[in-house]
One Martini backbone bead per residue (centre of mass of N, CA, C, O) as a GRO file, in nm:
protein
  221
    1MET     BB    1  11.403  13.260   8.574
    2LYS     BB    2  11.191  12.977   8.602
    3VAL     BB    3  11.130  12.749   8.887
    4THR     BB    4  10.969  12.429   8.932
    5ALA     BB    5  10.820  12.211   9.163
    6ASN     BB    6  10.635  11.893   9.110
    7ILE     BB    7  10.372  11.731   9.305
    8ALA     BB    8  10.236  11.410   9.399
    9SER     BB    9  10.039  11.338   9.693
   10LEU     BB   10   9.984  11.133   9.957
   11SER     BB   11   9.828  11.134  10.267
   12THR     BB   12  10.035  10.905  10.386
   13ARG     BB   13  10.294  11.130  10.313
   14LYS     BB   14  10.346  11.385  10.488
   15GLU     BB   15  10.633  11.351  10.606
   16GLN     BB   16  10.778  11.305  10.339
   17LEU     BB   17  10.693  11.567  10.198
   18ILE     BB   18  10.837  11.764  10.385
   19ASN     BB   19  11.121  11.660  10.320
   20THR     BB   20  11.111  11.722  10.020
   21ILE     BB   21  11.060  12.020  10.037
   22ASN     BB   22  11.322  12.089  10.203
   23SER     BB   23  11.518  11.992   9.961
   24LEU     BB   24  11.389  12.234   9.748
   25ILE     BB   25  11.303  12.528   9.845
   26ASP     BB   26  11.595  12.680   9.788
   27GLN     BB   27  11.593  12.610   9.452
   28VAL     BB   28  11.312  12.751   9.404
   29ASP     BB   29  11.029  12.945   9.337
   30LYS     BB   30  10.831  12.682   9.332
   31ILE     BB   31  10.585  12.463   9.490
   32ASN     BB   32  10.379  12.214   9.352
   33ILE     BB   33  10.080  12.050   9.497
   34CYS     BB   34   9.912  11.747   9.480
   35LEU     BB   35   9.649  11.662   9.703
   36ASN     BB   36   9.581  11.334   9.773
   37ASN     BB   37   9.338  11.309  10.014
   38TYR     BB   38   9.355  11.563  10.159
   39THR     BB   39   9.243  11.780  10.455
   40GLU     BB   40   9.529  11.927  10.490
   41CYS     BB   41   9.790  12.126  10.540
   42PRO     BB   42  10.127  12.030  10.576
   43LEU     BB   43  10.265  12.322  10.471
   44GLU     BB   44  10.357  12.647  10.537
   45HIS     BB   45  10.446  12.849  10.242
   46ASP     BB   46  10.521  13.089  10.012
   47LYS     BB   47  10.632  12.862   9.789
   48VAL     BB   48  10.362  12.699   9.840
   49ASN     BB   49  10.136  12.514   9.630
   50TYR     BB   50   9.793  12.402   9.638
   51PHE     BB   51   9.604  12.099   9.532
   52TYR     BB   52   9.300  11.956   9.567
   53SER     BB   53   9.240  11.593   9.557
   54ASP     BB   54   9.081  11.265   9.478
   55ASN     BB   55   9.292  11.109   9.277
   56VAL     BB   56   9.217  11.123   8.964
   57PHE     BB   57   9.531  11.167   8.860
   58GLY     BB   58   9.740  11.089   9.038
   59ASP     BB   59  10.066  11.125   8.935
   60ALA     BB   60   9.970  11.350   8.719
   61GLY     BB   61   9.945  11.597   8.919
   62LYS     BB   62  10.238  11.716   8.846
   63PHE     BB   63  10.100  11.850   8.561
   64LEU     BB   64   9.881  12.075   8.647
   65PHE     BB   65  10.097  12.345   8.634
   66LEU     BB   66  10.147  12.415   8.315
   67ASN     BB   67   9.948  12.609   8.173
   68ASP     BB   68  10.067  12.901   8.323
   69PHE     BB   69  10.367  12.807   8.248
   70GLU     BB   70  10.711  12.942   8.216
   71GLY     BB   71  10.983  12.709   8.213
   72TYR     BB   72  11.117  12.524   8.458
   73TYR     BB   73  11.012  12.175   8.486
   74LEU     BB   74  10.977  11.983   8.779
   75THR     BB   75  10.944  11.641   8.866
   76CYS     BB   76  10.837  11.490   9.176
   77ASP     BB   77  10.879  11.301   9.477
   78ASP     BB   78  10.753  11.216   9.817
   79ASP     BB   79  11.022  10.991   9.872
   80LEU     BB   80  11.248  11.206   9.819
   81ILE     BB   81  11.592  11.321   9.822
   82TYR     BB   82  11.744  11.618   9.727
   83PRO     BB   83  12.001  11.777   9.633
   84LYS     BB   84  12.145  12.096   9.657
   85ASN     BB   85  12.225  12.074   9.323
   86TYR     BB   86  11.984  11.977   9.149
   87VAL     BB   87  11.870  12.224   8.991
   88LYS     BB   88  12.129  12.315   8.862
   89ASP     BB   89  12.183  12.048   8.712
   90MET     BB   90  11.916  12.042   8.552
   91ILE     BB   91  11.943  12.303   8.393
   92GLU     BB   92  12.200  12.226   8.245
   93ALA     BB   93  12.077  11.971   8.109
   94ILE     BB   94  11.838  12.103   7.966
   95ASP     BB   95  12.009  12.299   7.791
   96LYS     BB   96  12.154  12.050   7.644
   97PHE     BB   97  11.902  11.817   7.596
   98GLY     BB   98  11.596  11.902   7.731
   99ILE     BB   99  11.506  11.599   7.830
  100VAL     BB  100  11.525  11.484   8.177
  101SER     BB  101  11.659  11.203   8.373
  102HIS     BB  102  11.731  10.948   8.647
  103HIS     BB  103  11.506  10.753   8.513
  104GLY     BB  104  11.469  10.423   8.347
  105ARG     BB  105  11.400  10.266   8.015
  106THR     BB  106  11.507  10.004   7.771
  107PHE     BB  107  11.403   9.821   7.513
  108THR     BB  108  11.525   9.578   7.279
  109LYS     BB  109  11.226   9.459   7.219
  110PHE     BB  110  10.937   9.378   7.012
  111PRO     BB  111  10.744   9.245   7.207
  112ILE     BB  112  10.635   9.253   7.530
  113GLU     BB  113  10.531   9.076   7.825
  114SER     BB  114  10.641   9.295   8.051
  115TYR     BB  115  10.690   9.596   8.184
  116TYR     BB  116  10.831   9.491   8.465
  117LYS     BB  117  10.982   9.196   8.357
  118THR     BB  118  11.111   9.264   8.113
  119PRO     BB  119  11.397   9.291   7.986
  120SER     BB  120  11.618   9.577   8.048
  121HIS     BB  121  11.740   9.891   8.042
  122ARG     BB  122  11.825  10.010   8.361
  123PHE     BB  123  11.761  10.326   8.543
  124ARG     BB  124  11.850  10.442   8.863
  125CYS     BB  125  11.832  10.702   9.086
  126LEU     BB  126  11.975  10.533   9.336
  127ASP     BB  127  12.189  10.469   9.130
  128GLU     BB  128  12.426  10.419   8.918
  129VAL     BB  129  12.497  10.621   8.623
  130LYS     BB  130  12.733  10.621   8.367
  131THR     BB  131  12.540  10.728   8.128
  132THR     BB  132  12.437  10.951   7.885
  133GLU     BB  133  12.109  10.866   7.747
  134PRO     BB  134  11.871  10.747   7.566
  135ILE     BB  135  11.519  10.684   7.634
  136GLN     BB  136  11.196  10.557   7.645
  137ILE     BB  137  11.146  10.550   7.968
  138CYS     BB  138  11.059  10.761   8.224
  139GLY     BB  139  11.105  10.919   8.533
  140THR     BB  140  10.891  11.161   8.697
  141GLY     BB  141  11.054  11.204   8.979
  142VAL     BB  142  11.328  11.301   8.776
  143LEU     BB  143  11.215  11.543   8.598
  144GLY     BB  144  11.307  11.766   8.310
  145PHE     BB  145  11.197  12.088   8.163
  146HIS     BB  146  11.103  12.305   7.908
  147THR     BB  147  10.822  12.462   7.779
  148LYS     BB  148  10.953  12.507   7.489
  149THR     BB  149  10.967  12.189   7.434
  150ILE     BB  150  10.734  12.096   7.650
  151LYS     BB  151  10.348  12.077   7.695
  152PRO     BB  152  10.144  11.891   7.845
  153SER     BB  153   9.840  11.793   7.873
  154MET     BB  154   9.603  11.619   8.058
  155LYS     BB  155   9.512  11.442   7.808
  156VAL     BB  156   9.763  11.256   7.801
  157PHE     BB  157   9.648  11.141   8.086
  158GLU     BB  158   9.418  10.892   8.058
  159LYS     BB  159   9.547  10.741   8.311
  160PRO     BB  160   9.624  10.672   8.616
  161ASN     BB  161   9.948  10.587   8.713
  162LEU     BB  162  10.113  10.659   8.402
  163SER     BB  163  10.317  10.900   8.351
  164ASP     BB  164  10.571  10.777   8.229
  165ILE     BB  165  10.436  10.672   7.970
  166TRP     BB  166  10.277  10.911   7.863
  167PHE     BB  167  10.512  11.109   7.841
  168SER     BB  168  10.702  10.938   7.661
  169ILE     BB  169  10.513  10.903   7.421
  170TYR     BB  170  10.470  11.200   7.364
  171ALA     BB  171  10.762  11.276   7.309
  172ASN     BB  172  10.806  11.069   7.081
  173SER     BB  173  10.574  11.182   6.893
  174LEU     BB  174  10.759  11.461   6.865
  175GLY     BB  175  11.071  11.375   6.840
  176LEU     BB  176  11.172  11.342   7.141
  177LYS     BB  177  11.423  11.319   7.362
  178ILE     BB  178  11.522  11.116   7.640
  179TRP     BB  179  11.745  11.169   7.915
  180VAL     BB  180  11.974  11.000   8.095
  181LEU     BB  181  12.162  11.070   8.384
  182ALA     BB  182  12.454  11.083   8.506
  183HIS     BB  183  12.524  10.920   8.830
  184GLU     BB  184  12.556  10.874   9.157
  185LYS     BB  185  12.535  10.704   9.424
  186GLY     BB  186  12.341  10.917   9.642
  187TYR     BB  187  12.229  11.168   9.503
  188ILE     BB  188  11.967  11.015   9.543
  189ASN     BB  189  11.715  10.962   9.805
  190TYR     BB  190  11.561  10.752  10.012
  191GLN     BB  191  11.353  10.732  10.256
  192ASP     BB  192  11.331  10.596  10.580
  193ILE     BB  193  11.041  10.616  10.559
  194PRO     BB  194  10.788  10.428  10.524
  195VAL     BB  195  10.600  10.299  10.244
  196ASP     BB  196  10.298  10.156  10.192
  197GLU     BB  197  10.259  10.260   9.881
  198THR     BB  198  10.304  10.173   9.535
  199ILE     BB  199  10.285  10.151   9.206
  200TRP     BB  200  10.469   9.910   9.171
  201GLY     BB  201  10.331   9.728   9.390
  202GLN     BB  202  10.046   9.728   9.246
  203LYS     BB  203  10.158   9.644   8.926
  204LYS     BB  204  10.382   9.415   8.887
  205ASP     BB  205  10.135   9.173   8.868
  206SER     BB  206   9.950   9.402   8.686
  207ASP     BB  207  10.049   9.493   8.341
  208LYS     BB  208   9.872   9.485   8.078
  209PHE     BB  209   9.818   9.777   8.004
  210GLU     BB  210  10.113   9.869   7.983
  211THR     BB  211  10.203   9.660   7.777
  212ASP     BB  212  10.002   9.734   7.551
  213LEU     BB  213  10.080  10.030   7.524
  214ILE     BB  214  10.372   9.985   7.438
  215ASN     BB  215  10.326   9.797   7.197
  216ASN     BB  216  10.130   9.976   7.030
  217TYR     BB  217  10.336  10.199   6.986
  218PHE     BB  218  10.621  10.063   6.901
  219LEU     BB  219  10.492   9.880   6.666
  220ASN     BB  220  10.334  10.154   6.517
  221LYS     BB  221  10.547  10.400   6.459
   0.00000   0.00000   0.00000
């Protein structure tokens, strides 16, 4: 059984990345990290593999390591702390459901007016999620699957920093469900160290591309 954790990290988050690595390192066979705009290795460890990038892939860099891998593939974020039983819990859920996440949303009707602002059923990895159920769009910072179920190529991620949407649409196009997992608040935690920029912060007031992408797919499927 092979298990990897896979992260795309921004160079401004070196300290946060090290904390994330430390929360996962004892649970997996390897951690693969796409270092976006880094100029030096943040942490030397036998289990950690790095790929230096100019950020051309954005957050989709966490999927760069799929090509030659077979096994359990977990995608993680560099600003989260994962619990000590996270990987064990994820493997059990993957074996039962297929593709799983702790974060995501489901829209009640289409078309939507705004990907970030249109009301939806939202499930946050940092909060309690009461039920395990299928969702339309998953959060790839807390995503897991086995490569025998799904193995997207980098061609799936046509534009950077939209990996949640690209992955979810791809899975849906294959007829595969993505399940959000029930969990307690505090199971996954956000780091205390401030993060200067997030994809949500950059895009929440300018999400026409995301909105059109969602509408074009779900209205025409």
